[in-house]
C-alpha positions as CSV (number, residue, x, y, z in Angstrom):
1,M,-5.8,-14.4,64.6
2,S,-7.3,-17.3,62.5
3,R,-8.1,-15.1,59.5
4,L,-6.5,-11.7,59.1
5,F,-7.9,-10.5,55.8
6,S,-11.2,-10.7,53.9
7,R,-10.0,-8.6,51.0
8,V,-7.0,-8.6,48.8
9,G,-5.2,-5.4,48.2
10,Y,-3.0,-4.4,45.3
11,G,0.0,-6.6,44.9
12,S,-0.9,-9.3,47.4
13,I,-2.2,-12.8,47.2
14,R,-5.4,-13.7,49.0
15,A,-4.6,-15.3,52.4
16,S,-6.2,-18.6,53.2
17,T,-4.7,-18.8,56.7
18,A,-3.0,-16.3,59.0
19,V,0.2,-16.2,61.0
20,A,-0.4,-16.0,64.7
21,S,3.1,-15.6,65.8
22,R,6.7,-15.3,64.5
23,P,8.8,-18.0,66.1
24,K,12.5,-18.1,65.6
25,T,12.1,-21.4,63.8
26,A,9.0,-22.4,61.9
27,T,8.0,-25.6,60.1
28,V,5.3,-25.6,57.5
29,K,4.2,-29.1,56.6
30,T,2.9,-29.9,53.1
31,N,2.9,-33.6,52.6
32,P,5.1,-36.5,53.9
33,D,7.6,-36.0,51.1
34,F,7.9,-32.2,51.5
35,V,8.6,-30.1,54.5
36,L,9.4,-26.4,54.4
37,R,11.8,-25.3,57.0
38,A,12.3,-21.6,58.0
39,S,15.3,-21.3,60.3
40,A,17.6,-18.5,61.1
41,A,20.3,-21.1,61.6
42,N,20.2,-22.1,58.0
43,A,20.5,-18.6,56.6
44,N,24.4,-18.6,56.4
45,Y,24.6,-15.0,55.0
46,S,27.7,-13.4,53.7
47,S,29.3,-11.2,56.4
48,R,29.3,-8.3,54.0
49,S,25.8,-8.6,52.8
50,L,24.6,-5.7,54.7
51,V,27.7,-3.6,55.0
52,P,26.6,0.1,54.9
53,N,28.2,2.7,52.7
54,S,31.0,4.8,54.2
55,G,29.0,7.8,53.1
56,K,31.6,9.2,50.7
57,G,29.2,9.9,47.9
58,N,29.0,6.8,45.8
59,F,25.6,6.9,44.1
60,F,23.6,3.9,43.1
61,T,23.6,3.7,39.3
62,S,22.8,0.1,38.5
63,T,20.1,-2.4,39.0
64,L,19.9,-5.6,40.9
65,N,21.9,-7.2,38.0
66,S,25.1,-5.8,39.5
67,T,26.9,-5.7,42.8
68,H,27.3,-2.2,44.2
69,F,27.6,-0.3,47.4
70,G,26.1,3.1,47.5
71,R,23.1,5.4,48.0
72,A,20.0,5.3,45.8
73,P,19.1,8.4,43.8
74,A,16.3,10.7,45.1
75,G,12.9,9.2,44.7
76,S,14.0,5.6,44.8
77,I,12.4,3.4,47.4
78,F,16.0,2.8,48.7
79,A,16.8,6.5,48.9
80,D,16.6,6.9,52.7
81,R,19.5,4.7,53.6
82,A,22.7,3.0,52.5
83,F,22.4,-0.5,51.2
84,Y,24.1,-3.4,49.5
85,I,22.8,-4.9,46.3
86,P,23.7,-8.6,45.8
87,S,25.1,-9.7,42.5
88,E,23.3,-12.2,40.3
89,K,25.7,-14.9,41.4
90,E,25.2,-14.1,45.1
91,R,21.4,-14.1,44.7
92,A,21.6,-17.5,43.0
93,E,23.7,-18.9,45.8
94,N,21.6,-17.3,48.6
95,P,18.1,-16.1,47.6
96,Q,17.6,-14.9,51.1
97,L,19.7,-11.9,50.3
98,L,16.8,-10.3,48.5
99,L,14.8,-10.8,51.7
100,E,17.6,-9.2,53.7
101,L,17.0,-6.0,51.7
102,L,13.9,-5.4,53.8
103,R,16.1,-4.8,56.8
104,T,17.9,-1.9,54.9
105,M,14.6,0.0,54.2
106,T,12.3,2.2,56.2
107,P,8.9,0.5,57.0
108,K,7.2,2.6,54.4
109,N,9.6,1.6,51.7
110,S,9.7,-2.0,52.6
111,I,5.9,-2.2,52.0
112,R,6.4,-0.5,48.7
113,Y,9.0,-3.1,47.9
114,L,6.7,-5.9,48.8
115,D,4.0,-4.5,46.4
116,S,6.2,-5.4,43.4
117,N,8.3,-8.3,44.7
118,P,7.1,-11.7,46.0
119,V,10.3,-12.0,48.0
120,F,9.0,-14.8,50.4
121,L,7.8,-16.9,47.5
122,R,11.1,-16.5,45.7
123,A,13.0,-17.6,48.8
124,F,10.7,-20.6,49.2
125,S,11.1,-21.5,45.6
126,S,14.9,-21.4,45.7
127,T,15.7,-22.8,49.1
128,G,12.5,-24.3,50.6
129,F,12.5,-22.0,53.6
130,V,12.3,-18.3,54.7
131,D,14.5,-17.0,57.5
132,T,11.9,-16.1,60.1
133,D,14.6,-14.1,62.0
134,I,14.4,-11.6,59.1
135,V,10.6,-11.6,59.2
136,S,10.6,-10.9,63.0
137,S,13.2,-8.2,62.8
138,V,11.3,-6.3,60.1
139,S,7.8,-6.8,61.5
140,V,8.6,-5.2,64.9
141,S,9.2,-1.8,63.3
142,L,6.0,-1.7,61.3
143,T,2.7,0.2,62.1
144,P,-0.4,-2.0,62.5
145,A,-1.5,-1.2,58.9
146,E,2.0,-1.9,57.5
147,L,2.2,-5.1,59.6
148,Q,-1.1,-6.3,58.1
149,K,0.3,-5.9,54.6
150,F,3.6,-7.5,55.5
151,L,2.0,-10.5,57.2
152,S,-0.5,-10.8,54.3
153,N,2.3,-11.3,51.8
154,F,4.2,-13.6,54.0
155,T,1.2,-15.8,54.8
156,C,-0.2,-15.8,51.3
157,E,3.1,-16.6,49.6
158,T,3.7,-19.4,52.1
159,N,0.2,-20.8,51.3
160,L,0.8,-20.5,47.6
161,F,4.1,-22.4,47.8
162,T,2.6,-25.1,50.1
163,T,-0.5,-25.6,47.9
164,I,1.6,-26.0,44.7
165,N,3.8,-28.5,46.4
166,Q,0.8,-30.5,47.6
167,C,-0.3,-31.0,44.1
168,T,0.6,-34.5,42.8
169,K,-1.0,-34.1,39.4
170,I,-1.0,-31.3,36.8
171,S,-4.8,-31.2,36.9
172,D,-4.7,-30.5,40.6
173,F,-2.3,-27.6,39.9
174,E,-4.6,-26.1,37.3
175,T,-7.6,-26.3,39.6
176,K,-6.2,-25.3,43.0
177,L,-4.3,-22.3,41.7
178,L,-7.6,-20.6,40.9
179,S,-8.6,-20.3,44.5
180,I,-5.3,-18.7,45.5
181,I,-4.4,-16.2,42.8
182,P,-6.9,-13.9,40.9
183,I,-6.8,-15.8,37.6
184,E,-9.9,-17.2,35.8
185,R,-8.2,-20.1,34.0
186,V,-5.0,-22.0,34.1
187,I,-4.1,-24.5,31.4
188,Y,-0.9,-26.4,30.9
189,W,-0.2,-27.3,27.3
190,R,2.3,-30.0,26.7
191,C,4.3,-30.2,23.5
192,Y,6.1,-33.1,21.9
193,E,9.9,-33.0,21.4
194,N,9.6,-33.9,17.7
195,A,6.0,-32.8,16.9
196,E,4.2,-29.7,16.0
197,Y,1.3,-30.1,18.4
198,L,0.3,-29.1,21.9
199,Y,-2.3,-30.8,24.1
200,S,-4.1,-30.2,27.3
201,E,-4.6,-33.5,29.2
202,K,-7.2,-32.2,31.5
203,N,-9.3,-30.6,28.8
204,K,-8.5,-33.4,26.2
205,I,-7.7,-30.8,23.5
206,V,-5.0,-30.9,20.8
207,V,-3.9,-28.0,18.7
208,A,-1.4,-27.5,16.0
209,R,1.3,-24.9,17.0
210,G,0.7,-22.6,14.1
211,E,-3.1,-22.6,14.7
212,S,-3.0,-20.9,18.2
213,I,-1.7,-17.9,20.1
214,L,0.4,-20.5,22.0
215,N,2.8,-20.5,19.1
216,N,4.1,-17.1,20.0
217,A,5.7,-18.3,23.3
218,I,7.4,-21.2,21.4
219,E,8.7,-19.0,18.6
220,K,10.0,-16.3,21.0
221,A,11.1,-18.8,23.6
222,D,10.2,-16.2,26.2
223,D,7.5,-15.1,28.6
224,I,4.6,-13.1,27.1
225,F,2.1,-11.0,29.0
226,Y,-0.9,-9.7,27.0
227,K,-3.1,-6.8,28.0
228,D,-5.4,-7.7,25.1
229,C,-4.6,-11.1,23.5
230,L,-7.4,-10.8,20.9
231,D,-5.1,-8.8,18.5
232,A,-2.0,-11.0,19.1
233,P,-0.4,-12.9,16.2
234,Y,-1.7,-16.5,15.7
235,F,-4.8,-15.7,17.7
236,S,-7.5,-18.1,16.3
237,K,-11.1,-17.1,16.5
238,E,-12.0,-20.7,16.1
239,F,-9.7,-22.2,18.7
240,D,-8.3,-19.5,21.1
241,A,-11.6,-17.6,21.4
242,S,-13.3,-20.8,22.8
243,I,-10.5,-21.0,25.4
244,V,-10.4,-17.4,26.4
245,I,-14.2,-17.1,26.7
246,G,-14.5,-13.3,26.8
247,F,-11.3,-12.4,28.7
248,K,-8.5,-10.3,27.2
249,T,-5.5,-10.6,29.6
250,M,-3.3,-13.6,29.1
251,A,0.2,-14.8,30.2
252,L,2.1,-17.4,28.2
253,L,5.1,-18.9,30.1
254,P,7.3,-21.5,28.4
255,V,8.1,-24.5,30.7
256,R,11.5,-26.0,30.2
257,S,13.1,-29.4,31.0
258,E,16.5,-29.8,32.7
259,N,18.2,-29.5,29.4
260,K,16.4,-26.2,28.7
261,Q,14.2,-27.5,26.0
262,I,10.6,-26.2,25.9
263,V,8.3,-29.0,26.9
264,G,5.1,-27.1,27.5
265,I,3.4,-23.7,27.9
266,L,1.6,-22.5,31.0
267,Q,-1.4,-20.3,30.0
268,F,-2.9,-17.9,32.5
269,I,-6.2,-16.3,31.4
270,G,-8.2,-13.4,32.9
271,F,-6.2,-11.5,35.5
272,K,-7.8,-9.4,38.2
273,R,-6.2,-7.4,41.0
274,A,-8.2,-9.5,43.4
275,I,-10.6,-12.4,43.2
276,G,-14.1,-11.1,42.4
277,E,-12.9,-7.8,40.9
278,S,-12.9,-6.7,37.3
279,E,-10.2,-7.8,34.8
280,T,-7.1,-5.6,34.5
281,E,-3.5,-5.9,33.1
282,F,-0.9,-7.8,35.0
283,T,0.8,-5.9,37.9
284,P,4.5,-6.1,38.5
285,Y,3.9,-8.2,41.6
286,Y,1.8,-10.8,39.8
287,T,4.2,-10.8,36.8
288,E,7.0,-11.9,39.1
289,T,4.7,-14.3,41.0
290,L,3.6,-16.2,37.9
291,K,7.2,-16.5,36.8
292,I,8.1,-18.1,40.2
293,I,5.1,-20.3,40.0
294,R,6.4,-21.5,36.6
295,T,9.8,-22.3,38.2
296,I,8.1,-24.3,41.0
297,F,6.0,-26.1,38.3
298,E,9.1,-27.0,36.3
299,K,10.7,-28.7,39.3
300,K,7.6,-30.8,40.0
301,F,6.2,-31.5,36.6
302,A,8.6,-30.7,33.7
303,K,9.9,-34.2,33.7
304,P,7.6,-36.7,32.0
305,Q,5.6,-38.7,34.6
306,I,7.1,-42.1,33.6
307,K,5.0,-45.2,34.3
308,G,6.5,-48.1,36.1
309,I,7.0,-51.5,34.5
310,P,3.5,-52.9,33.7
311,V,2.7,-55.7,36.1
312,N,1.5,-57.9,33.3
313,I,4.8,-57.6,31.4
314,T,5.4,-61.4,31.7
315,Q,2.3,-61.9,29.5
316,I,4.5,-61.3,26.4
317,F,6.6,-64.4,27.2
318,K,3.6,-66.6,27.7
319,G,4.3,-70.0,25.9
320,I,7.0,-68.5,23.8
321,D,8.8,-71.9,23.5
322,R,5.6,-73.3,21.9
323,C,4.3,-70.3,19.9
324,S,4.7,-69.2,16.4
325,I,5.6,-65.6,15.5
326,K,1.9,-65.0,14.6
327,T,0.7,-66.1,18.0
328,T,3.5,-64.1,19.8
329,S,2.6,-61.0,17.8
330,Q,-1.1,-61.3,18.8
331,T,0.0,-61.6,22.5
332,L,2.1,-58.5,22.1
333,I,-0.9,-56.6,20.7
334,Q,-3.1,-57.6,23.6
335,F,-0.4,-56.3,25.9
336,F,-0.2,-53.0,24.0
337,V,-3.9,-52.4,24.0
338,S,-4.2,-53.1,27.7
339,N,-1.3,-51.0,28.9
340,F,-1.4,-48.1,26.5
341,K,-5.2,-47.7,26.6
342,C,-5.7,-47.9,22.9
343,T,-8.1,-49.5,20.5
344,A,-5.8,-51.5,18.3
345,A,-2.1,-52.2,17.5
346,D,0.1,-53.7,14.8
347,V,3.5,-55.3,14.8
348,Y,5.6,-55.3,11.6
349,E,9.1,-56.3,10.5
350,F,10.8,-54.1,7.8
351,S,13.2,-55.5,5.2
352,P,15.7,-52.9,3.9
353,K,16.7,-55.3,1.1
354,T,13.2,-55.5,-0.4
355,N,11.8,-52.2,1.1
356,T,8.7,-54.1,2.3
357,L,6.8,-54.0,5.5
358,T,5.5,-57.4,6.8
359,R,2.7,-57.5,9.3
360,L,3.6,-60.3,11.7
361,T,0.0,-61.3,12.6
362,D,-1.0,-62.4,9.1
363,G,2.2,-62.2,6.9
364,Q,0.7,-59.5,4.7
365,T,3.4,-57.3,3.0
366,F,3.2,-53.6,2.2
367,K,5.2,-51.3,-0.2
368,E,5.8,-47.6,0.6
369,E,2.6,-46.5,-1.1
370,E,0.5,-48.9,1.0
371,G,2.3,-49.0,4.3
372,G,1.2,-45.6,5.6
373,V,2.5,-44.3,8.9
374,S,4.2,-47.6,9.9
375,Y,6.2,-47.6,6.7
376,E,7.3,-44.0,7.2
377,S,8.4,-44.8,10.7
378,A,10.4,-47.8,9.5
379,K,12.0,-45.8,6.5
380,N,13.2,-43.0,8.8
381,K,13.7,-45.1,11.9
382,S,11.7,-42.5,13.8
383,T,8.8,-42.2,16.2
384,I,5.7,-40.6,14.8
385,F,2.8,-39.0,16.8
386,I,-0.4,-38.2,14.9
387,P,-3.3,-36.6,17.0
388,D,-6.9,-37.4,16.1
389,K,-8.3,-35.1,13.4
390,Y,-4.9,-34.0,12.2
391,E,-4.1,-36.9,9.9
392,K,-4.5,-34.7,6.8
393,N,-1.4,-32.9,7.8
394,F,0.6,-36.0,7.2
395,A,1.0,-36.9,3.5
396,F,2.0,-40.5,4.3
397,F,-1.2,-41.2,6.2
398,N,-2.9,-44.0,4.3
399,E,-6.7,-44.1,4.6
400,K,-6.9,-47.8,3.9
401,I,-4.5,-49.1,6.6
402,D,-4.4,-46.1,9.0
403,G,-8.0,-44.9,8.8
404,E,-10.0,-47.9,9.8
405,L,-10.8,-46.6,13.3
406,L,-13.0,-43.8,14.4
407,S,-10.1,-42.2,16.3
408,R,-7.2,-41.4,14.0
409,S,-4.6,-40.9,16.7
410,I,-1.5,-43.0,16.1
411,L,1.9,-43.6,17.8
412,S,4.4,-45.6,15.6
413,T,8.0,-46.4,16.5
414,T,10.8,-48.6,15.5
415,M,12.7,-51.2,17.5
416,Q,16.0,-52.6,16.2
417,Y,17.9,-55.8,17.1
418,M,21.2,-56.0,15.2
419,Q,20.1,-55.9,11.5
420,R,16.5,-56.7,12.2
421,L,14.0,-53.7,12.3
422,F,10.6,-54.1,13.9
423,V,7.8,-51.5,13.9
424,V,5.1,-51.2,16.6
425,T,2.1,-49.0,15.7
426,L,-0.6,-48.1,18.3
427,R,-3.9,-46.8,17.1
428,G,-6.9,-45.0,18.7
429,K,-5.9,-43.6,22.1
430,E,-8.8,-44.0,24.5
431,E,-10.2,-40.9,26.4
432,L,-7.4,-38.6,25.0
433,S,-7.3,-37.5,21.4
434,T,-3.5,-38.2,21.2
435,F,-0.9,-40.5,22.6
436,T,1.3,-38.8,25.1
437,P,5.1,-38.4,25.5
438,E,4.9,-40.9,28.4
439,D,3.5,-43.4,26.0
440,G,6.4,-42.9,23.7
441,I,8.9,-43.1,26.5
442,L,7.4,-46.3,28.0
443,L,7.3,-47.9,24.6
444,S,10.9,-47.0,24.1
445,S,12.0,-48.4,27.5
446,L,10.2,-51.7,26.8
447,S,11.6,-52.0,23.3
448,P,14.7,-54.2,24.3
449,I,12.4,-56.7,26.0
450,I,9.9,-56.6,23.1
451,T,12.7,-57.2,20.5
452,D,14.0,-60.1,22.6
453,V,10.6,-61.7,22.4
454,L,10.2,-61.1,18.7
455,R,13.8,-62.2,18.0
456,V,13.2,-65.5,19.8
457,A,9.8,-66.1,18.3
458,T,10.9,-65.4,14.7
459,W,14.0,-67.6,15.2
460,L,12.0,-70.5,16.6
461,D,9.8,-70.6,13.5
462,G,10.9,-73.5,11.5
463,Q,13.4,-74.8,14.1
464,S,13.3,-78.2,15.6
465,R,11.8,-78.0,19.1
466,D,14.3,-80.6,20.4
467,D,17.4,-78.7,19.1
468,K,19.9,-77.8,21.8
469,T,20.2,-74.2,20.5
470,T,16.4,-73.9,20.7
471,S,16.6,-74.9,24.4
472,V,19.2,-72.3,25.1
473,Q,17.2,-69.5,23.4
474,T,13.9,-70.4,25.2
475,G,15.9,-70.7,28.4
476,L,17.1,-67.1,28.0
477,A,13.6,-65.9,27.4
478,K,12.4,-67.6,30.6
479,V,15.2,-66.0,32.6
480,A,14.0,-62.6,31.4
481,C,10.4,-63.5,32.1
482,K,11.3,-64.6,35.7
483,A,13.2,-61.4,36.4
484,L,10.4,-59.2,35.2
485,E,7.9,-61.2,37.2
486,S,10.0,-60.8,40.3
487,S,10.2,-57.1,39.8
488,A,6.8,-56.1,38.4
489,E,4.5,-58.6,40.2
490,K,6.4,-59.4,43.4
491,G,8.0,-56.0,43.9
492,N,11.5,-57.3,44.7
493,E,14.4,-54.8,44.7
494,P,16.0,-54.3,41.2
495,W,19.5,-55.2,42.4
496,K,18.3,-58.5,43.9
497,V,16.4,-59.3,40.7
498,L,19.4,-58.6,38.6
499,S,21.7,-60.6,40.8
500,E,19.5,-63.6,40.5
501,A,19.3,-63.2,36.7
502,S,23.1,-62.8,36.6
503,M,23.6,-66.1,38.4
504,K,21.3,-67.9,35.9
505,L,22.9,-66.3,32.9
506,F,26.6,-66.1,33.9
507,G,27.0,-68.4,36.9
508,S,27.9,-65.5,39.1
509,D,25.7,-63.1,41.1
510,L,28.5,-60.5,41.5
511,F,28.6,-57.8,38.9
512,Y,29.3,-54.0,38.7
513,V,27.6,-51.3,36.7
514,A,30.2,-48.9,35.3
515,S,29.3,-45.2,34.7
516,F,31.4,-42.7,32.8
517,D,31.6,-39.0,33.7
518,G,33.7,-37.8,30.7
519,R,37.0,-39.0,32.0
520,N,36.7,-41.6,34.7
521,I,34.8,-44.9,35.2
522,T,33.0,-45.4,38.5
523,L,31.9,-48.8,39.6
524,T,28.6,-49.4,41.4
525,P,28.4,-50.7,44.1
526,G,31.6,-49.7,45.8
527,G,32.4,-46.4,44.1
528,A,35.9,-47.5,42.9
529,T,37.2,-45.2,40.0
530,C,39.9,-45.2,37.4
531,K,40.5,-43.7,34.0
532,F,38.4,-45.4,31.3
533,E,41.4,-46.8,29.4
534,E,42.7,-48.5,32.5
535,C,39.9,-51.0,33.0
536,A,37.9,-53.6,31.1
537,A,34.5,-51.9,31.8
538,G,35.9,-48.5,30.5
539,L,37.1,-50.1,27.3
540,A,33.9,-52.0,26.8
541,F,31.9,-48.8,27.2
542,N,34.2,-46.7,25.0
543,Y,34.5,-49.2,22.1
544,R,31.0,-50.6,22.4
545,D,32.5,-54.1,22.6
546,T,32.6,-57.2,24.7
547,L,35.9,-57.8,26.6
548,R,36.8,-60.9,28.6
549,T,39.9,-60.3,30.8
550,K,41.8,-62.6,33.1
551,K,44.0,-61.7,36.1
552,G,47.5,-60.7,35.0
553,E,46.4,-59.7,31.5
554,Q,46.4,-56.2,30.1
555,N,43.4,-54.1,31.1
556,F,42.9,-56.2,34.3
557,N,42.9,-53.4,36.9
558,E,43.7,-55.5,40.1
559,K,44.0,-52.4,42.3
560,M,40.4,-51.3,41.5
561,Y,39.1,-54.7,42.4
562,E,41.0,-54.6,45.7
563,N,39.4,-51.2,46.4
564,C,36.0,-53.0,45.9
565,G,37.0,-55.7,48.3
566,V,36.5,-58.6,46.0
567,E,38.8,-61.4,44.7
568,V,38.7,-61.5,41.0
569,K,40.2,-64.0,38.6
570,E,38.3,-63.1,35.5
571,T,35.8,-60.6,34.3
572,L,33.3,-60.2,31.4
573,A,32.6,-56.6,30.4
574,F,30.0,-55.4,27.9
575,P,28.0,-52.1,27.3
576,Y,24.3,-51.7,28.1
577,K,21.6,-49.4,26.8
578,A,18.9,-47.4,28.6
579,N,16.2,-45.4,26.8
580,G,17.8,-46.4,23.5
581,R,21.3,-45.0,24.2
582,I,24.5,-46.6,25.5
583,A,24.4,-45.7,29.2
584,G,27.4,-47.5,30.6
585,A,29.0,-50.9,30.9
586,I,28.4,-54.1,32.9
587,E,31.2,-56.1,34.4
588,I,30.5,-59.7,35.5
589,I,32.9,-61.0,38.1
590,N,34.2,-64.6,37.7
591,P,31.7,-65.7,35.0
592,K,31.4,-69.3,33.8
593,E,33.2,-70.3,30.6
594,E,30.5,-70.7,28.0
595,I,28.2,-67.8,27.6
596,P,26.0,-67.2,24.5
597,P,26.1,-63.7,23.1
598,E,22.3,-63.5,23.6
599,A,22.8,-63.9,27.4
600,M,24.6,-60.5,27.4
601,T,21.8,-59.0,25.3
602,V,19.1,-60.2,27.7
603,F,21.0,-59.1,30.8
604,S,21.8,-55.6,29.4
605,D,18.1,-55.2,28.4
606,L,17.0,-56.1,31.9
607,L,19.5,-53.8,33.5
608,G,18.5,-50.9,31.2
609,L,14.9,-51.5,32.2
610,L,15.2,-52.1,35.9
611,Y,18.4,-50.3,37.1
612,V,18.2,-46.8,38.5
613,P,21.6,-45.0,38.8
614,N,22.8,-44.5,42.4
615,Q,20.2,-46.9,43.7
616,K,22.7,-49.5,45.0
């Protein structure tokens, strides 16, 4: 049967394909990176998951939130037989248990159960597969009409899960979902961690939180389903009415990151019982379906889609040994405009002693009343996002310095090297009316390399080009440039790139990255572990300091090096940062004697930019 159904009934999702048979083991392919496996061998159910009641009169008095043996009260869909209700913990450990409940019901009641519970989609979302042994055992007892309903849910929920997982972009998700579930519009609104704005990348729309019905989901931090959204708090006749376009039903589901912070809102507008029918309030089945869709969406898209290292990153090192700070700043601006798709950019240095902001391209200085957004960013050492047309909400926005472009969108952030504080301000985001969180993250990840370039360029100004120290500083910059070229342009493996840089900087290509789990230090590669206070890398990480240790000295953990299979006479350990935070420590094995402090800075910056934990 190539197509079973032409019409969608209550509580089911429209089928786009049909299930012709029920094999013991089935594989549904989505894309090369994702394969759904449905296998009875993988079920691994608890031996007591379907233990019947002894019949001694225990009545079911709780919901699925508790574990209980018993019989359901009269009128319940479970009333015809004994059953076992899995606990919340058991359901989390094995979502197939909810699917197993179908085996405990009469055919009639199993269909009623499927009317309000997308059990197949839930199993797919949690484990990636559905036990087809359960599907087969339940389907054989159904009448033809019941079987059609049963297979409809199974097929449609499989198609829904497969379609979502085939989406590689959020815009694909927003579009393809409309052909599978009876919803008129789907919009994902992203929100910034430290901003009061949400934006839709597909629709290129920005809105302030307090100026839209979207704010309700953020304030309540919970799912909201509206039968009539037109009377809801914060509903804006100017903004929301243009989004709703005549519909009343709406669902707002917060999207959370791994650390449970709200990073966006999924908005579903205009629900119908079936595609092509009239609008109605959300049914229990679709209420649960949308929540599961949100869970799948979180796994795929809640993390920012971080861009890789720009292939033209080496451009910022171009001629650094011959350039002034003015020329270097202009080179940086060209790099920012090209890679962040903006109209203009500025680079400043802030002086805490004089409270002035100096623009490095022309040397012009600004006091607080003149410096605008860039000065505010420097003063608070913060990142500031300003969407286009919302500049009036920011008192520090200066029309003279910040309002020269048609687009008023701004991203300004600080970059610090020891006591020196630099400010990078991007202006006029192209195509979008705001800079994105990915722009902020990419700029932050590049900040160590950018500050290295600015540090060398400002230091070289006024120095003798024949000075030995000058040669050392420019040599370090060239090592960084070569490493980034090897990674971004030639595509070499990060560990190989870092090993080559380590040889040039420290005279040794053997090094370890030390990670801390709260108690122990683990070295990569090799996996050797010890308590943090028992090794040089652990102490360097804990005290944020540089530690050089020779064999036989205190803190030289000879046993750990033996476990790594290397002969060590001396080590150099120092911390490194990733995304602006201390992420671990680096331990160079058998380094050369004379190492300038800047060499450790350059290498830690390269590691923070290129290294991915557990990659080696």
